[in-house]
C-alpha positions in Angstrom: 169.2 73.4 -73.5 166.0 74.5 -74.9 166.3 71.4 -77.1 166.8 69.1 -74.6 163.7 70.6 -72.6 161.6 70.5 -75.2 162.4 66.8 -76.1 162.3 66.0 -72.5 158.5 67.9 -72.9 157.8 65.4 -75.8 158.8 62.0 -73.6 156.7 63.4 -70.7 153.6 64.5 -72.8 154.0 60.5 -74.7 154.6 59.0 -71.4 151.1 60.6 -70.0 149.1 59.7 -73.0 150.7 56.2 -73.3 149.9 55.6 -69.7 146.4 56.9 -69.8 145.6 54.5 -72.7 146.9 51.7 -70.7 145.2 52.4 -67.4 141.7 53.3 -69.5 142.2 49.2 -71.1 142.7 47.7 -67.8 139.7 49.4 -66.3 136.8 46.7 -66.3 133.4 48.8 -67.0 130.0 47.7 -67.4 128.8 46.4 -70.6 126.6 49.1 -71.8 129.8 51.6 -71.8 132.1 49.2 -73.9 131.5 50.6 -76.9 132.4 54.0 -75.3 135.0 53.6 -73.7 136.6 51.8 -76.7 136.1 54.8 -78.7 137.7 56.9 -76.4 140.4 54.3 -75.7 141.1 55.0 -79.5 140.2 58.8 -80.1 143.1 59.1 -76.9 145.4 56.7 -78.8 144.8 58.6 -81.9 145.3 62.4 -80.3 148.2 64.0 -81.6 151.0 64.9 -79.6 152.5 68.3 -80.0 155.9 68.6 -81.0 157.3 71.6 -79.5 155.8 73.6 -76.5 155.0 77.1 -76.6 157.9 79.3 -76.5 156.6 81.4 -73.7 156.6 78.2 -71.8 160.0 77.2 -72.3 161.3 80.0 -71.3 159.7 80.3 -68.1 160.5 76.9 -67.3 164.4 77.5 -68.2 164.0 80.8 -66.2 163.1 78.5 -63.5 165.6 76.2 -63.7 168.5 78.6 -64.0 167.8 80.5 -61.0 167.0 77.5 -58.7 170.6 76.2 -60.3 172.1 79.6 -59.7 170.7 80.0 -55.8 171.3 76.3 -55.2 175.5 76.6 -56.3 175.8 80.2 -54.9 174.2 79.0 -51.5 177.1 76.0 -51.6 180.1 78.8 -52.5 178.8 81.0 -49.7 178.4 78.4 -47.2 182.2 77.0 -47.9 183.7 80.4 -47.7 181.6 80.9 -44.7 183.3 77.7 -42.6 186.9 79.3 -44.6 186.4 82.6 -43.2 184.9 81.3 -39.5 187.7 79.0 -39.4 190.5 81.5 -39.7 188.8 83.6 -37.3 188.6 80.9 -34.6 192.6 79.5 -35.0 194.9 82.0 -37.0 195.4 79.8 -39.0 197.4 81.8 -41.6 199.3 83.3 -38.8 200.5 80.1 -36.6 203.0 77.8 -37.5 202.8 74.0 -38.9 202.9 72.6 -35.2 200.3 75.3 -33.8 198.0 74.3 -36.9 198.0 70.7 -36.7 197.0 71.0 -32.7 193.4 72.0 -33.9 193.2 68.7 -35.0 191.5 66.7 -32.0 191.2 63.0 -30.9 190.5 60.5 -34.0 190.8 63.9 -36.3 194.1 63.9 -35.5 194.8 60.5 -36.5 192.7 60.8 -40.0 195.0 63.8 -41.4 198.6 61.8 -39.8 198.0 59.3 -42.7 197.3 62.1 -45.2 200.8 63.4 -44.2 202.1 59.7 -44.6 201.0 59.5 -47.9 202.2 62.7 -49.0 205.7 61.4 -47.7 205.5 58.3 -49.5 207.9 57.8 -52.3 204.8 56.8 -54.5 201.2 55.9 -54.3 201.3 52.4 -54.3 204.1 52.4 -51.4 201.8 54.7 -49.5 198.9 52.6 -49.9 201.1 49.8 -49.0 202.5 51.1 -45.9 198.8 52.3 -44.5 197.5 48.5 -44.9 200.2 46.8 -43.3 200.9 49.4 -40.8 203.1 48.6 -38.0 204.6 52.1 -36.9 201.7 53.5 -35.0 200.2 51.4 -31.9 203.1 49.1 -30.9 202.9 45.6 -31.2 200.1 45.6 -33.2 199.8 46.1 -37.7 196.7 47.0 -38.5 195.0 47.9 -42.1 194.6 51.7 -41.4 192.6 52.0 -44.7 190.0 49.3 -43.4 189.7 49.8 -39.7 189.2 53.8 -40.1 188.0 54.4 -43.6 190.8 56.3 -45.3 189.6 56.7 -48.4 189.2 60.5 -48.4 193.1 60.6 -47.2 194.3 58.7 -50.2 191.8 60.7 -52.6 193.2 63.7 -51.2 196.6 62.8 -51.1 196.4 61.9 -55.2 194.5 64.9 -56.0 196.9 67.3 -54.0 200.0 65.5 -56.1 198.1 65.3 -59.4 196.8 69.0 -59.9 200.3 70.1 -58.9 198.9 71.9 -55.8 202.2 71.3 -53.8 203.5 74.1 -55.5 201.1 76.5 -54.7 199.1 75.6 -51.6 200.1 73.8 -48.4 198.9 70.3 -47.8 196.3 71.4 -44.7 194.9 73.7 -46.7 194.5 72.3 -49.8 192.6 69.4 -47.1 190.7 71.5 -45.1 189.3 73.5 -48.2 188.1 70.0 -49.7 186.4 69.2 -47.0 184.6 72.7 -46.9 184.2 72.4 -50.7 181.9 69.1 -49.8 180.4 71.0 -47.6 179.0 73.4 -50.2 178.2 70.2 -51.9 176.2 69.3 -48.9 174.4 72.4 -48.8 173.3 72.5 -52.3 171.9 68.8 -52.6 169.8 69.6 -49.4 168.6 72.9 -51.3 168.1 70.9 -54.6 166.0 68.1 -52.5 163.7 70.6 -50.9 163.5 72.4 -54.3 162.2 69.0 -55.9 159.7 68.3 -53.0 158.2 71.6 -52.9 158.3 72.8 -56.6 159.8 76.3 -55.7 163.4 77.2 -54.9 162.4 79.3 -52.0 162.3 76.0 -49.9 165.9 75.5 -50.7 166.8 78.9 -49.5 165.1 78.4 -46.3 166.9 75.0 -45.9 170.0 76.8 -46.3 169.1 79.2 -43.9 167.5 76.7 -40.7 171.0 74.6 -41.9 173.7 77.5 -41.3 171.3 79.1 -38.5 171.6 75.9 -36.5 174.6 74.4 -37.4 175.8 74.0 -33.8 173.4 70.6 -34.4 173.2 70.0 -37.7 177.8 69.9 -38.7 180.7 69.6 -36.1 182.8 70.7 -39.2 183.5 74.0 -37.2 185.5 71.8 -34.4 186.6 68.8 -36.2 187.4 69.1 -40.2 188.7 65.6 -40.9 185.8 63.4 -39.1 184.1 60.6 -41.2 180.8 62.5 -41.5 182.2 65.5 -43.0 183.2 63.2 -45.9 180.2 61.1 -46.0 177.5 63.0 -45.5 177.7 65.5 -48.7 177.9 62.4 -50.7 174.2 60.7 -48.9 172.7 64.2 -49.6 173.5 64.0 -53.3 171.9 60.5 -52.9 169.3 61.8 -51.0 168.7 64.1 -54.3 169.0 62.0 -56.9 166.6 59.4 -55.8 163.9 62.4 -54.8 164.3 63.4 -58.4 163.6 59.3 -59.5 161.0 59.2 -57.0 159.4 62.2 -58.4 159.4 61.8 -62.1 158.7 58.1 -62.2 155.0 56.8 -63.7 155.2 53.3 -62.4 155.7 53.8 -58.5 155.9 50.0 -57.7 157.7 49.0 -60.3 160.6 51.9 -60.2 160.9 51.5 -56.7 162.1 47.9 -57.4 164.7 49.2 -59.5 166.2 50.8 -56.6 166.3 47.6 -54.5 168.9 46.6 -57.4 171.0 49.4 -56.9 171.2 49.0 -53.4 172.4 46.0 -54.0 175.0 46.9 -56.3 176.1 49.5 -54.1 176.3 47.3 -51.5 178.6 44.5 -53.1 180.6 47.7 -53.9 181.0 48.7 -50.5 181.9 45.4 -49.6 184.4 44.8 -52.1 186.1 48.7 -51.1 186.1 47.8 -47.5 187.9 44.7 -47.8 185.5 42.3 -48.2 183.5 43.3 -45.2 181.2 40.5 -44.1 179.2 42.7 -41.7 177.7 44.0 -45.1 176.7 40.7 -45.9 175.1 39.6 -43.0 173.3 43.0 -42.5 169.2 42.3 -42.1 168.6 45.6 -44.5 170.1 43.3 -47.4 168.3 40.6 -46.1 164.9 42.5 -46.2 165.7 44.1 -49.9 166.4 40.6 -51.5 163.5 39.0 -49.8 161.3 42.0 -51.2 162.5 41.5 -54.7 161.5 37.5 -54.5 158.2 38.3 -53.4 157.8 40.7 -56.1 158.8 38.4 -58.5 157.0 35.8 -57.3 153.4 37.9 -56.7 150.3 36.8 -58.3 147.8 39.8 -60.0 144.4 39.3 -58.7 141.6 41.1 -59.3 141.2 44.8 -57.0 138.6 44.7 -54.4 138.0 41.5 -54.1 138.7 39.2 -51.2 141.6 37.3 -53.0 143.6 40.6 -53.6 143.5 41.2 -49.7 144.2 37.5 -49.0 147.1 37.8 -51.1 148.2 41.4 -49.8 148.6 39.2 -46.1 150.2 36.1 -47.7 153.1 38.7 -49.2 154.0 40.3 -45.8 154.4 37.1 -44.5 156.7 36.0 -47.0 158.2 38.9 -46.6 159.0 38.7 -43.1 159.8 35.2 -43.2 162.0 35.3 -46.1 163.9 38.3 -44.6 164.5 36.3 -41.1 165.3 33.1 -42.9 168.0 34.9 -45.3 169.8 36.4 -42.5 169.6 33.4 -41.0 171.3 31.5 -43.8 173.5 34.2 -44.6 175.2 34.4 -40.9 175.5 30.2 -41.3 177.3 30.3 -44.4 179.3 34.3 -44.6 182.2 34.1 -42.1 182.0 37.1 -39.8 182.6 38.7 -36.2 179.5 39.2 -34.1 179.9 42.5 -32.4 179.4 41.4 -29.4 180.8 44.6 -27.3 177.9 47.0 -29.4 175.3 44.5 -28.2 176.5 44.8 -24.5 177.0 49.0 -24.8 172.9 48.6 -26.2 171.7 46.5 -23.3 173.6 48.7 -20.6 171.9 51.9 -22.6 168.4 50.9 -22.9 168.5 49.8 -19.0 168.4 46.1 -19.8 171.9 45.2 -17.7 174.4 47.0 -14.9 177.8 47.2 -15.6 180.7 47.8 -13.7 182.9 47.5 -17.3 185.2 50.7 -17.7 184.9 50.7 -21.3 181.1 50.5 -21.7 180.6 53.0 -18.1 183.0 55.4 -20.1 181.1 55.0 -23.5 178.0 56.1 -22.1 179.1 59.1 -20.9 180.4 60.1 -23.8 177.5 63.2 -24.9 177.7 61.7 -28.2 176.5 58.8 -27.2 173.6 59.8 -24.7 170.3 61.3 -25.1 169.5 64.8 -26.7 169.4 67.4 -23.8 166.5 69.7 -23.8 168.9 72.8 -25.3 168.7 70.9 -28.4 164.9 71.0 -28.5 165.4 74.8 -27.2 167.8 75.6 -29.7 165.5 74.1 -32.3 162.2 75.3 -31.5 164.1 79.0 -31.0 164.8 79.1 -35.2 161.1 78.6 -35.6 162.6 75.1 -37.2 161.2 72.4 -34.9 157.3 73.6 -34.8 157.1 73.9 -38.3 158.5 70.6 -39.1 156.0 68.9 -36.7 153.4 70.4 -38.5 154.8 69.4 -42.0 155.1 66.1 -40.6 151.8 65.4 -39.3 150.0 66.5 -42.2 152.4 64.6 -44.2 151.9 61.4 -42.3 148.4 61.7 -41.7 147.8 62.5 -45.6 150.1 59.4 -46.3 148.0 56.8 -43.5 144.7 58.3 -45.4 146.2 56.8 -49.0 147.2 53.4 -47.2 143.7 53.4 -45.8 142.2 54.1 -49.1 144.1 51.4 -51.0 143.7 48.7 -48.3 139.4 49.5 -48.7 140.0 49.0 -52.2 139.1 52.8 -53.3 140.6 53.7 -56.6 143.2 56.2 -56.7 143.1 59.1 -59.2 146.2 58.5 -62.1 147.0 62.5 -61.8 146.8 64.0 -58.6 146.2 67.5 -58.8 146.5 70.4 -56.4 142.8 70.6 -55.7 142.9 67.1 -54.8 144.7 68.0 -51.9 146.3 64.5 -51.3 150.4 65.4 -50.4 150.5 61.9 -48.5 150.2 59.8 -52.5 153.5 61.4 -54.0 156.0 58.7 -53.5 159.1 61.0 -52.5 156.5 62.4 -50.1 156.3 58.9 -48.4 159.9 57.9 -48.7 161.2 61.1 -46.5 158.5 60.6 -44.0 159.6 57.2 -43.1 163.4 58.2 -43.5 162.6 61.2 -41.1 160.9 58.8 -38.3 163.3 56.8 -38.7 166.3 59.1 -38.1 164.4 61.2 -35.7 163.8 58.1 -33.9 167.4 57.1 -33.5 168.4 60.7 -32.9 166.0 61.0 -29.9 168.5 57.6 -28.0 171.9 59.1 -29.6 172.9 62.6 -29.8 175.9 62.5 -32.0 172.9 60.8 -34.7 171.5 64.2 -34.5 173.9 65.6 -37.5 171.9 63.3 -39.7 168.7 63.8 -38.6 168.7 67.1 -38.1 169.5 68.7 -41.7 166.7 66.3 -42.9 164.2 68.1 -40.5 165.6 71.4 -41.9 165.2 70.0 -45.5 161.7 68.3 -44.9 160.3 71.7 -43.3 161.8 73.9 -45.9 159.9 72.1 -48.5 156.5 71.9 -46.3 155.9 75.2 -45.9 156.8 76.1 -49.2 154.3 73.4 -51.1 151.0 74.6 -51.5 150.4 71.0 -52.0 150.3 70.8 -48.2 148.6 73.6 -47.3 145.8 72.6 -49.6 145.8 69.3 -48.0 145.0 70.7 -44.5 142.5 72.9 -45.6 140.8 70.1 -47.3 140.7 68.5 -44.1 139.2 71.5 -42.8 136.8 71.5 -45.8 137.3 75.4 -46.1 134.4 77.7 -47.7 135.2 81.4 -47.0 138.0 81.7 -49.3 138.8 79.5 -52.3 141.1 76.8 -50.7 143.4 76.6 -53.8 143.9 80.3 -53.9 144.9 80.8 -50.3 147.5 77.5 -50.2 149.2 79.2 -53.1 149.3 82.8 -51.5 150.9 81.0 -47.9 153.4 78.9 -49.6 154.8 81.9 -50.4 154.0 83.9 -47.8 154.7 82.1 -44.9 158.4 81.0 -45.9 158.8 84.9 -46.4 157.6 85.7 -43.0 160.3 83.2 -41.6 163.0 84.2 -43.8 162.6 87.9 -42.5 162.3 86.9 -39.1 165.4 84.6 -39.2 167.4 87.2 -41.0 166.3 90.0 -38.5 167.4 88.1 -35.5 170.3 85.6 -36.5 172.4 87.5 -39.8 173.5 89.9 -37.2 174.9 87.3 -34.8 176.7 85.7 -38.0 178.6 88.6 -39.0 179.6 89.4 -35.5 181.4 85.5 -35.4 183.0 86.3 -38.6 184.1 90.0 -37.5 185.2 89.2 -34.0 189.0 87.5 -33.3 189.2 84.4 -31.5 192.1 82.6 -30.2 193.0 79.2 -29.7 195.9 79.5 -27.3 197.6 75.8 -25.9 201.3 76.4 -25.6 201.8 73.6 -23.0 200.9 71.1 -25.7 202.6 73.0 -28.3 206.0 72.7 -25.8 205.1 68.8 -25.1 205.5 68.5 -28.6 208.7 70.2 -29.1 209.9 68.4 -26.4 209.3 65.5 -27.8 210.6 65.6 -31.3 213.7 67.2 -30.1 214.4 65.0 -27.3 212.8 61.8 -27.2 214.3 59.0 -29.4 212.9 57.7 -33.0 212.0 54.3 -31.5 210.2 55.7 -28.3 206.9 54.4 -27.8 204.4 56.9 -25.4 201.9 56.2 -23.2 198.8 58.1 -21.9 195.0 59.4 -23.0 194.0 58.2 -25.9 193.3 61.3 -27.2 196.5 62.6 -26.6 197.9 59.8 -28.4 196.3 60.7 -31.4 198.1 64.2 -31.5 201.1 62.8 -30.7 201.2 60.9 -33.6 200.1 63.7 -35.8 202.6 66.3 -34.7 205.4 64.2 -33.9 204.6 60.6 -35.6 206.4 58.5 -32.7 204.7 55.3 -32.0 202.2 55.4 -29.2 200.5 52.5 -27.4 196.6 53.4 -28.1 194.2 55.3 -30.1 191.3 57.1 -30.1 189.3 54.6 -32.1 186.2 53.1 -30.6 185.8 50.2 -33.0 188.3 47.7 -32.3 188.0 45.7 -29.3 191.8 45.1 -28.7 192.1 49.1 -28.9 189.4 49.6 -26.4 191.0 46.8 -24.2 194.5 48.8 -24.6 192.6 52.2 -23.4 191.2 50.7 -20.3 194.4 49.0 -19.4 196.7 52.5 -19.9 194.1 55.2 -18.0 194.9 52.9 -15.1 197.3 55.3 -14.8 194.7 57.5 -13.1 193.5 54.5 -10.5 194.3 53.3 -7.3 196.7 50.9 -8.6 200.4 49.8 -7.6 203.6 51.3 -9.2 204.3 47.9 -10.0 201.1 47.0 -11.3 201.3 50.0 -13.5 205.0 49.4 -14.8 203.4 45.7 -15.5 201.1 47.1 -17.9 202.7 49.9 -19.8 206.2 47.5 -20.3 203.5 44.9 -21.6 202.8 47.4 -24.7 206.7 48.0 -24.8 206.5 51.6 -23.7 208.9 54.1 -23.1 207.7 57.3 -21.5 204.6 57.7 -19.8 202.8 61.2 -20.0 200.1 62.0 -16.7 197.7 64.7 -18.2 197.0 66.8 -14.9 193.2 67.7 -16.4 192.5 63.9 -15.8 194.2 63.8 -12.9 192.5 66.6 -11.1 188.8 66.1 -13.5 186.3 68.1 -11.3 184.2 69.8 -14.1 182.1 66.9 -15.8 179.0 64.9 -14.5 179.0 63.0 -11.5 180.2 59.2 -11.8 181.8 59.9 -15.4 185.2 61.6 -14.6 188.0 58.9 -15.8 189.0 58.1 -12.2 185.4 57.7 -10.7 184.7 55.0 -13.3 188.1 53.4 -12.7 187.4 52.9 -9.2 183.9 51.7 -10.1 185.4 48.9 -12.5 188.2 48.4 -9.9 186.1 47.4 -6.8 187.3 51.1 -5.0 183.7 52.6 -4.7 180.6 51.4 -4.2 177.5 53.3 -5.1 174.6 54.0 -2.6 173.1 56.7 -1.8 176.4 57.8 0.1 178.8 57.2 -2.0 181.9 55.5 0.2 185.2 54.1 -0.7 186.0 50.9 -0.4 190.0 50.2 1.4 192.8 50.1 -1.5 196.1 49.9 0.2 197.4 52.5 -2.7 196.7 56.0 -3.2 195.9 57.7 -7.0 198.8 56.8 -9.2 198.8 60.1 -11.4 199.0 62.0 -7.8 201.6 59.8 -5.9 203.9 59.6 -9.1 204.6 63.0 -8.9 205.6 62.8 -5.0 208.7 61.4 -6.3 209.1 58.5 -3.5 209.8 54.6 -3.5 208.4 52.6 -5.1 207.5 54.9 -7.5 210.9 56.5 -8.2 211.9 53.1 -9.0 209.8 52.2 -11.8 209.7 56.0 -12.9 212.1 58.9 -13.8 210.5 62.1 -14.1 212.1 64.1 -17.4 209.6 67.1 -18.5 206.9 69.1 -16.8 204.6 71.5 -17.3 201.5 73.0 -16.2 199.6 70.6 -18.1 201.7 67.8 -18.4 204.9 65.5 -16.7 206.5 63.0 -18.8 207.8 59.7 -17.2 210.5 57.7 -18.8 209.6 54.1 -17.5 213.2 52.8 -16.3 214.5 49.2 -17.9 216.5 48.8 -14.8 215.1 49.2 -11.6 216.7 49.8 -8.4 215.0 49.8 -5.7 215.2 52.4 -2.6 214.6 52.8 0.8 
C-alpha cells in the first residue's frame, strides 16, 4: 500500500510540474520580461522531482485513509445490522410462518418478490428467464415481459446468487433476499460517507452524513416498509457512481477536457441500458442524450481564441447558441427516425398536476391523490429542521452557490484565475466537484418540491452536502473572505470551526436521537393481519388452480405472491392497459348496476370477486380522494360546487348492495367466503334470475 501511495505521489508531483510548465509557456508577458520568463520555465522544467516523500508524511496519509475507510465500512455494516434488527422487531419475522412473512410485502413489493420465488422454482435459469419474459400466468388475457416492464434484474441476480452460492442449504430464500437489500443499504451509506469525505477532506464529514441519514430515515429511505422497491436496489449504485465521479472531478487537472470524458461514459452507459432494457427507445429520444451529444459536437468544433478579447466573448455566445440549437435539432431528428411511444398519460398527469388542466379522469385524479405524488408537507421540513439538517444545508448551499457564481462572473469578465487554489484564497466555488454537486442538488431539490416521492433521492444528497460543507475549512474560509474578518486569523478560525461545528452537531444529535434509536430496537412491535392470512389460506385450499381473482390492485399483488393464482390487475402504473384495468375493476366500489359490473369482470375472465370493507367504507383519507369519491366524479355522480350535491343515480353503491343478497345481485354473484375485512363472491357463469 505504501509503495502505491509513493508512486501516486510521484505521478502527482510530475503532473503538477508539467502543468505549471505548460501554463507558464502559454501566458503572454511583456517583451521586456520574455527572457526572465524563459529562464523561469527552464528552471521549473529542470527542477528535480523527489522520488520519495518523507516517511512521516506517508504514514500520516496512510493512517488517514485507513481510519476513514474503516469508519466508512463500519458505518455501512452497522446500518445494515440496524435495519435487520429493526425489521425483526417490527414484524417478528423469525417467529412467523412463510405465509405471514409474505403478507408483510404489500402492493408492488409483493409482485417483485413473487417473481423471485418463481425464479427459484424454475427448473433452470434459462427456463425461468423465458417464463418471465413471456409471462401469461400473472394477468388474465395478457402476456407481459415482466423483466422489461418491472425491471426484474435484481430478482434474477438474487436467484442466481442464492443457488450458485449454495445458500439454499443454509438459509431460507426470504432471508437471503432481504439480506441482499439490507447489505446494499449498507453500501449506500458507505458511498455517501466516501462522497462527503472526498468533498471535505475529513472522514468526520462522513460520520455526520451517516448520522443525519439515519436520524432522518423517514425522509431518506422507504426500506423499512417496502424492502423490494426498485429504489432500494438502484440508489446504492447511484450513490457509488456519484462517489466515483466526485473523486474523478476532485483529482483531475484539465477540468474542461476531463469532464468531456464523462460525457462519453454517459453515452456508453445509456447505450448499455438501452440493450439491457430490451431496446428501450425512450432512452434514445431523451432530451438529455441530445444535450450531451450537442456538447460533445460543439467541443470538437470549438475554436481557440485569446482570452479577454471581444472575439472570445462572441465565441462563448456562439457556442451557447450552437448547443441549444443542436440539442433541439438532434432530439427532433431522433424522435422522427426512432420508433417510440409517446407517454401521453404522463403528460396529461403533469398538466393536471400543475393546474394547467382540469379533469374528471379517475386514474389521473387517483394518482394525484397518492401521497408520494403530492408536494411535500410541512411536517417534512419540520423534521429536517428539528435534526438541524435543513438550516446547515441552506447555509452550505448559499455559500457554495454564491462562490460558484462569483467564479463564473470573474471568468466572464476575463479575470485570470489561479492555477492552484489554496485555503487562504477562500474560493470553494472553483472546485469542479462542488460545482457538480451544487447543480445536482438544486435540480433534485426542485423535483422534490413538486413530487414528495423524489425526496428519497434528494434528502440523502442534503445530508451529504450539508455534512461536507460544515466540515470543510475551505467553506468557512470563503465566508470569512467575504466578511473580511480581521480580529482573528481567518485560516486558523476556519480550521477550528471545521472541527468544532460538526463535533457540536454530533454531540447534540447523539444526546437527542440516540436514545430514540435504542428504544426502537428494544420495544417489540406487532404486525397482525389475521383476516388477510385467513383469506390467503382459503384461496389456496378452496379455489381452483385455474381461477382468476378480481379486486383492488394492492390486494391482487398479495394474492399473486402468497397463492400464485392469476389476477385481473396489478399495482403497476407504467402501463396504460393496466391502469385502465385498475379503473374498470374499481367500479365494484361505484354506483353501477350489477349487470354493468358483471360485464366488466367477465370481460377479463374473472371467476372470483373480492370486496374490501376498508375501501367500501373508507372514511379517513383526504376529502375527495377516497376511491368511491373519485369513481363518482368520473362517472358523473357528483358535481363539485360550494356544497357537494349528488346527481341522481338509480343504483346504490355496488359494494354495499351486493352484501345484502337480493336480486339482481344474487343472480350474478354468489358469496362463498367472508370475514371482517373481505367478502369473496363467485362470479356465476349461468345466470338464474329470481324475483
